[in-house]
N, C-alpha and C positions, 0 to 999 in steps of 0.2 A: 717710722714715717713722720712722727711729730717733729723730729730733728730736721727733716726736709722742709717742713712748713716754716720753721724758725730760721733756717738757712735762707730760704726764699725771702722771708721778711727782711733779713739782714741785707741781702743783695739788693732788694728793691729800694730800701732806704738809702743805700749807698750810691744809687744811680743819680748822676748830676745832669743838668741840661747840656746837650751836645751842641756846641757852637756850629752855626751854619754859615758857610762862606757865601754871602750874598753877591750876586753879579754886580759889577760896576755900572752896567747899563741899566736904564730904566726898563720896566716890564714891557713897555711898548716896543722896545728894541729887540728883546730876546723872545717875545711871544711868537710861538710857532716855529722856533728855531729847528726843532726836530720833526717838522711836518712838511710834506711835499705840497705846499700851497700853490695857488695859482701864480703867485709872484715867482716862486721857485720854478714852476713849469715854464714860464716865459724865459728863464735863464738857460734851461737844459733841454728844451724841446723846440724843434724848428717851427717857425711861424706858420708854415704851410700846414702843419699838423694841428696847431693849437686851436684854430677855429673849429675844426672837426671834433677835437677832444672836448671842447667846451660845449658843443652841441650834444655830445654824448652825456656829459655831466648834467647839463641844464634841462635837456629835453628828452632824455632817455633814448636817443638814437642808437642803433646797433653799433657795436664796436668792431670795426674791421681789423683783420690781421695786420695790415700795414700800420694802422694807427697804434695798435697794441705794441708792435715791435719798436716803433719810434719812442713811445712813452716808456717802455721797459728800458731802453738804452739810456734815456735821460734820467729816469728814476734811479737806475743802478749807479750812474756816474755821480749823482747828487749824494746818494747814500754812502758810497765808497769814500767820498771826500770827508764824510763825517764819521768814518771808522767802521761802517757796517761791513761784515763779512758773510752774513747769512740773511736769508729772507724767510718769511712764513706767511701763509694765508691765515688771517686772524678772523675766526668766525664764532658764532654764538649757538652752540648746540642746545638741545632741550634740557641740559643740566642746570640752566640758569646763569652759568658763568660764560667764560670764553675758552677757546681752545686754539692751539697752535702746534705746528710741526716744523722745526727749523731745518732748512737745507742750506748748504754752502753755495756760494756763487760758482765754485769751481766745477769743472767737468773735464773728463779725460779724453784726449784725442786718440785716434788709431795708432799714432806714432808713440804713444806713451807719455805725451806731454800733458800738462795741466793748464787749462785756460779758465779764466773767469768768464762766466756766461750768465745772462739773464734775458731770455727771449720773451716775446709777447705772449707765447703760449704759457710760459711759467707764470707770467703776470696774471693772466685772466682766468686760468683754470688749473686745478690740481685734483688729484684723486687720493685724499688722505685715507689711510686705513681706519675706517670709522665704524667698524663692527661693534665696538663696545659702547658707542653713544646710544642713549635711549631713543627709540623710534616708534614705539607703540605698535609694532607689528607691520609697519610699512615695508621693512626689509628683513630678510631672514638673517639669522645670526651668522651663517657661513658666508654671507655676502658682505665682503669688506668694503665694497665700493660706495663711496659717497663723494659727491663732486662739490668743490668749493669754487666759486666764480667771483671775480673782482666786482666790487661795488664802486664804480667811479665817483659816485656822489659823496663818498666819504674818503677824505685824503689819506694816503699812506703816511706812516710815521716810523720813527726809529726809537727802539727801546734797547739800551745797551749796545750790542753789536749786531742787532737784528732789524732788518727792514720789515715792518708789519703792514700787510695789505688787507684792509677790511674786505670781507667777502661774504657772500651768501653761502648756504650749505644745503644741497638738495640731493635726493636719491637718484639712482640711475634712471628711474622712470619719471623724474621731474618733481616729485612731491617735496614739499619743504620739510627739512629736518632741523630747522632753526627758528629763531625769533626774527631775524632780520628780513628774510624773504617776505613773510606776510606783512611785516611792518611797512616795507617799501610799497607793497601792493595796496595797503590801506591808505597810504599817503596819496597814491595816484587816484584811488577811488574817491577820496574826499575832495581832492583837487577838482576832478571832473564834475562831481555832483554840486559842489559849492559854486564853481564858476557859472554853471547853468542857472543857479538861483540868483547869483550876483547880477546877472545880465538883465534881470527885471529892473534893476536900479541903475546900473552903469555898464554900458556896452563896451567900455574900454578894459574891463577886467578880463584877463586871459589866463591868470594863474592864481590859485589860492594855496597858501602854504600853511601847514599845521606846525605850531611851535610848542616847545617843551622847555620848561625851566624846573629842574629837579632840586630838591633840598635833601641832601644826604646826611642823615643822622647816624651816629656811631658812638661806641664806647672805646676808651683806651684803658688797657690794663698793663701793669708792669709785666714784662716777659718772664721774670723769675716767679712771680705769683701765678701767672698763667700756666707755666710748666708744672707747678705743684698742684694743679687742678686738672686731673684727667678728663673730667666732664667738659671743661672749657676746651681742652685740646681736641677732643674727639667729636664733640657735638656743637660747639660754639656757644653753649649756654651752661649755666650752673643748674644741675639737676636737683640740687639740694642747697640749703643755706637759709639760716634764720635771718630775719630782718636785722639790720644794724639799728642800734638805739637811735641814732641820728642818720637819716637818709636825705630825703628831699622835702621834709615837712616845712622848713623855713623858706624854701625856694630861693635860698641865698646863692645857689650856684648859677641859676638862670641869668644869662647876660652879665654875669659877674666878671671880675678880673680873671683873665686867662692865666693859669699857672705857667711859670717861666719855662719849665721843661716841655709842657704841651705847646707853648707858643713857638718854641724852636722847631718842634715837629711840624706845626702848621706852616711856618715860614718855609721850611724845606719842601713840604708837600706842594705849597703854592708855586714855588719856583719850578719844580719838576712838572707840575701841571701846565703852567704857562708855556714852558718849552714845548710841550706836546699839543699846544693849541687849545687847551681846555680853559675857557675864560672864567676861572674862579674869581669870585668877587667878595662874598660874605663869609665870615667865620665868627662863631660865638659859642659860648657855653650853652648847653641845653639844660633842661630842668633837673635831670637826675645827676647825682655826683659822677664825675668822670665821663659824662656824656657831652658830645659836642656836635656841631652842625657846620656843613660847608655847602655853599650854593653858588652857582655860576650865573653869568648873563644868559638870557634866553637864546636858544638856537633852533634851527629847523629840527624837527622831532627825530629823524633818523640819525643825524649827526650828534644831537644832544644825547641820545641813547648810547651811541658808541662812546662818547666822552664819559658818560657815567660808568660804563663797564670798565673802561680804561682807568678811570680814577680809582675805582675800588681795588684794582690790581696795584696801582702805584701806591695807594695808601698802605697796603700791607708791606710792600717793599721798604718804603720810607720809615714806617713805624719801627721796623727792626733795627734800623740805624740808630734809633733813639731809645732802644731797649723797651719798646712798647709792643703790644699786640693789639691790633684793631679787631673789635668785635662788631660784626655787621649783622649778627643775629637779631631778630625782631624783639626778643625778650631774653637777654642774657642773664638778667637778675630778677627774681621775684620780688614783689613789693615796691618796685620803683618803675618809673616810666620806661616803656620799651622804645624802640627806634623805628621810625617810619622813613619813607622817602616820598614826601609830598610832591606830586607831579602837577605843575601849573601848566595847563593846556589852553591854547588859543588858536585862532585862525586869522591870517592876514592876506590881503590881496597884493598883486603886483603894483597896484596904484597907491599903495601905502596906507590902506585902511585896515584897522583892526576890527574884524567883524563882530567881536564881542565887547566893543567899547561903545558907550553911548555917543550919539552924534551931536552936531551943533544945530540941526534943524529937524523939522518933522520928517522929511524924507529919509535922512540918514538914520534917524531914530527908528523909523519903520523897518529899515534894513537890519538894524541892531536887534529889534524885537523879533524879526523873522528868524534870524539865526539863533537867538536865545531860546525861543519857544521850540524850535526844531531840536536843539540839544536836549531840552527838557523831555520832549517826546521820545527821543532816542534812549535816554536814561530810563524813562518810564517803561518802555517796551522791553528793554534788555537789562533791567536792574539785576536780575539773577546772574546773567553772563558777566556783568561788570564785577560782581562779587566773586564769581569764579575766577576771574582774571587776576585777582589779587590774593586769592586764598592759597594757603600752603600749610604744611605741618608747622612751620616756624611762625608764620604770621597769625596762626590760629590763637596764639597766646595773647595777641593784642586785640583782635576783633571781639567786640562785645565787652571788653573791660572798660572800666571807668577812667581810662587815660588814653584812649585811642578811638578811632571811628568805630561805631557800632556795626554789628553784623547785619545791618539792614541798610541798603543803599537808599538815601534820600538826598534832596537838593535844598540847600539853603540859598535864598536869594537876597535877603535883607528887606527892610521895611519899604524902601522906596520902590524897588522893582516889583515887589509883591503888590503894592498899591496900584502900580501902573497896569499890571496884568489883570487885576481884579476889575479895574475901570474899563479896560478894553473888552473884557468878557461880557460886560453889561452894556457897552456902548452900541449905538446905532450907526451903521456904516453910512446910511443916507444923510445923517446930520453931520457926520464927522469928516467926510471926504468931499473936497471941492477941487475941480479941475479948471484952471484958468486958461487964457488964450494961448499961452505958450506950452500948454499941456504939462505944466509942472504940478505936482501933487501937493495939496495942502491938507493938512489934517487938523481938525479942531483940537483945542487944548484939552478938552475933556477926554479925547481919545489918546493922543500921543503928547503928553506934556513934556516940558523940558526935563531931560534926565541928566542928572549930575552923578558923579561918582558917589556911591553910597557911603556916608560917613558913620553909619551904625556899626556897632561892634560885630566882628565876625563870630560866627557860631563854631566853636572849636569841637563841638560834638558832631558836626556834620561831615560825612565822608566825601561829599561832592558839593563844594561850596562855591558860589559865585563871589568873586572878590574884586569887583569893579570893572575889570577888563579881561577877565579870564576865569576859567574854572579850576579850582584846586582839588585834585583827586587825592584825598588825604589818607586813603586806606592802603596804598601801595606799601609793601614791606621794605625795610632797609636793605635786605640782601637780594631783593628781586631784580630781575631784568625788567625794567619798566616798559620795555617794548611789548610785553604781554598785555599790559593794561592799555597802552597807547593804541595798539592795533585794534583792540576791541572798541575803544571810543571812536576812533577814526571810521571804522567800518560801520558801526551803529549809526553815527551821524550821517555818513554818506548814504546809507540806505534810506534814512528818514528824509533827507533832502531830495532824493529821487522821488519818494512818495509825495512830498510836498509839491514839487514841480508838476507831477502828474495831476494832483488835485486842483492846483491853480489853473493849469492849462485846460482841464476839463470844463471849468466854469467859464473861461475865456471863450472856448469853442461854442459855448451855449449863448454867447452874446454879452457876458458880463465884462465891463471895463476892467483892465488889468488891476487897477488899484482896489476896486471893490472885491475882485476875486481874491487878491492877497489878503485883504482885511477879513473876508468871510472865512477863509481857511485858517488863518491865525486864531480867530475867535473860537473856532471849533477845536483847534488843538489845545488852546489854553484850558478849555473845559475837560478835554480828554485826558490830559496829563496832570491834572490838579493833585492827584493822589501822591505824586512823587515829591511835591513841595512840602517842606516841613522846616519851620524855624525854631522849634522848641528844643528841649533836652533830649538828644538822641540816646542817652543812656538810661532813661527812665523806663520803668516797667509799664507805665501808661502808654508810652510810645510803641512799645512792642505789641501791646494789645491793639492799639489804633492802626499800626502798620498792617497787621494781619487782616483787620476789617477792610482796609483799603486795597487788599489784594497784592501787597508787596511781598517779595520773597523774604521769609523770616527764618529760613533753615540755618542751623548753626553747625551741623556736622559737615566738616570739610569734604570727605569723600562724596557725600550726597550733593553738596554744592557744585562739585565738578561736573555733575550730570548736565548742567546747563550748556556745556560745550556741545552736547549731542542732542539738545532739544530741537524739535522741528523748526521753531522760530529762529534759533541760532543758525542752523544749517541753511535755512532759506536766506537769512541775512548775509552770511558769508558767501553764499553762492551768487546772490544778486550783485554783490560788490566785487566778486572774483578775487577775494582775498584768501580764502581757505576752502578746499573741497570737503565733501562729506567724509571721505577716507582720512584726510589730514586731521579733521576735527576728532574723529574717533581715535586716531593714533595719539593725539595730544591728550585726550582724556585718559587713555591707557597709561601714558607716561606719567601723568599727574597722580593717578592712583598708585602706580608702582613706586614713584618717588616718595609719596606720603608713607607708604608701608615701610620702605627701607629706612627712612629717617626715624620713625618711631621704633623700628626694630633695633637700630643702632643705639638709640637713647636707652631703651629698656635693657639691653645687654650691658651697657656702660653702668647704668644704675645698679643692676644686679651685682656686677663686679665690685663696685665701690662700696655698697652697703655690706656685702659679705666679707670683703677683704680689708676694709677700713673701719667702717662704722660699728659693726657688730663686735669685732675683736677689741677695739679700744673701749667700747661701752662695757664689755664683759670684764676687761682688765680693771677699769675703774670700779666696777661692781665688786670685784674681788678685794680691792683695797678697802672698800667700805665694809665688806663682810668680815675681813680681818680685824678691822677696827671694832666692830660689834662684838666679836669673840673676845678681844682684849678687854672691852668694857665689862663683860661678864666675869672675866678673871680678876679684874681689879676692884669691882664693886659688888655689893650685895645685889640680889636678883631684882629687887624693886628699883633701886637707884640705877642699876645698869640698864634696865628697860627704859627708864626715863631719859637717861643720857644718850642712849642709842636710838631713840625713837625717830629722830630726823634721818639718821643714816638708814634705818630700816625702811622708812617711807621711800627714800630715794632708790634703795635697792629694789623695792617692789615696782616702782615706776619704771626703772631701767628694764627690769625683767618683762614688764608688760609691753614696752615698746619693742624690745628685741624679739620677743615672741611673735608680735604682730608683724614685724619686718620679715622675719624668716618665713612665716606663713604666707605673707603676700608675695614674697619673691618666688616661692614654690608655685603659688597660684599663677603668677605672671609667666613663669616658665612653661607651665602646662597650657595656659591660654595661647602663648606664642606658638607652641607645637600644633595646637588645633588650627590656629589661623594659617600657619604655613602649609598645612595640608589642603586648604581650600583651593578650589579651582577658579581661576579668574582673578585679575587684579582688583576688580571692584569689590568682590567678596572679601578678599584679604584686607583691603584698606578699611572697609567697614568694620571688620572684626578687630583690627588693631585700634581703631577709633573707639569702638564700643566696649572692648574688654581690657586691652592693655593700657591705654591712656589713663582710665580711672584708677587702675591698680598702681600705676606710677605716682599718681597724685597722692594716693593713700600712703604709700611708702615714704614719700617725701615728708608728709606731715609728721610721721613718727621720727624720722631722722632729724628734722628741725627741732623737735622737742628734745631729743637727746643732746643736740648741740648746746642747749641751754642748761643741761644737767651735768654733763661730763666735764671734768676738770679741763680748763682751757689749755693748760700746758700739755695735755695728752691728746687733744684734738688734732687730727692729722692734716686736715685740709684748711687752706687759708680761708678766713671768714669774710663776710660781706664788708665789715668795717675796714678790713685791710685791702680788699679788692677795689673798693669804691673810693677810698680816701687817700691812698698812697699814690702820689702822682709826681 
């Protein structure tokens, strides 16, 4: 096996940059070339249908059969001209990725002829055999039916020879089996609740859109080295591996010059992404060796999420052209920074106002403060749910570590906004609010001062940070469907805005002027959610103690964190906003427990195989070489001198024996613990058992293996090491 490692090293070092044929047109010309955009619709769909279709897309009006048939005809004509021969409903099951089943456009007539067909029915609904997708008990295993239905708000696109139609995925009884369905519902809930509050300030507001700008972090590893690491192949991360002598200590990789081979990959990826309408904009080296980041222009949250999922698929395909493998796992390497997917979230009105951006006058700043404080209230009420929305077996390696957001949700606001809220909390409404003859609201400087973009340094330890005109949810994992976190934020804020309007209207009904009512409720909320605000070091032990005193959720066990999905507050919140039903929440919790168990189960099996078939044999072989050397020493020298000369070898022999004995013992213990866990009834119990018993054993085994890596002869070690995985590019 050591020969395989060195052959992989040889292959990796021989890989040269793959030249990319760049389009002769500017990006603005080929952007969206493979997307059925509104402009393309105007070319391929009759004018009489277009207005109705745009009403469906923009306002959620029902899609009639006639419209669907006309759209399907135009979409097929466009796709066929670009070489498409198949179509698929592209949906997002609870696996965290995407799914598709390709069908050809052809159909057979009674006369035995073959015709190309794509009807409205095929466009807007399919029945994929979905019995194997996780559903948390909503559907019986023998029920293969699951229905995918077209999401007109997300445009169709072409990948290869296949027309991809973004769809929702629901059960026969209507329950959501995906991430997209509740995300769309959360968008609608936030829109309605935010519009109602906006009309306190501007009657012209008729729509509020939630926006998302994701930052995708990832690692690149040469495919030859990847193939020589079974743990990377099967789990997405290295289950063992000693630190490289040099990793990220110098931080010389961060924002550094992009290696030529990687740059060609990035160029290729950007071209393919732009053709698919993904507005990629920023690329750079991240802090860890061979770690990189890609970020787009902000988009509406549903479309942005679709684009992120599509990008992850495109990344993997393009990487193989360049002899790379993309690692989207949150922690593929121990000892260096893991990868996240920072989700920058904001709200904007149809009148062009960013509701999370400071205004130019007191009235607009009051609107900004209103929405800011309501977001704080939502995060405070549902900090446990937000943590659950980003928790997973893979992201658990980042959370709580000193290189990623801590496992406690808090909000960083910056010095200026913090000072504003503190002043407002203490201010008097009577002195601060004046109404002039035109009924325009004026607020005293002491209450709502001029608010500028905060120029203080951002707190990188905060999992939910205000960054001037948006909130950055930094705890989302790099491999995750960010729709899970976004629907939780949208729904939580929607519920909070509903509560806010009710509280304000109650005061108005009692005779309070609107401005005083707004001010009074805001003051109360500032005090109520003060516990969620924290600008200090989120990694410190002091903060963990303080957070517990404040009543914030401090749980670190991922299976227990998932229980927030089925807490009374969560169930009430999702019911109020009509985003997820109680049965859907219970099913999602079951799926998350089941997925957690399976991932740890796979990792433990792979680890057991690797250590027993790679590490223990090669360690024993090296031990035998040393033993043979000791014996030869005794034959060549007198007893005293031989003992002295062989002392170091003897010590190493003992160390190897100790580590090997511990490894074999722990592997046996892990196998026994796994059998016990597998016999438990209920996904919750299994997940807890795997977390409490198997994960600690895996960590112990790894410690011994990593020690052996530093002892055993390098030429005998079978697996590519960190210095090779991280620095060959």
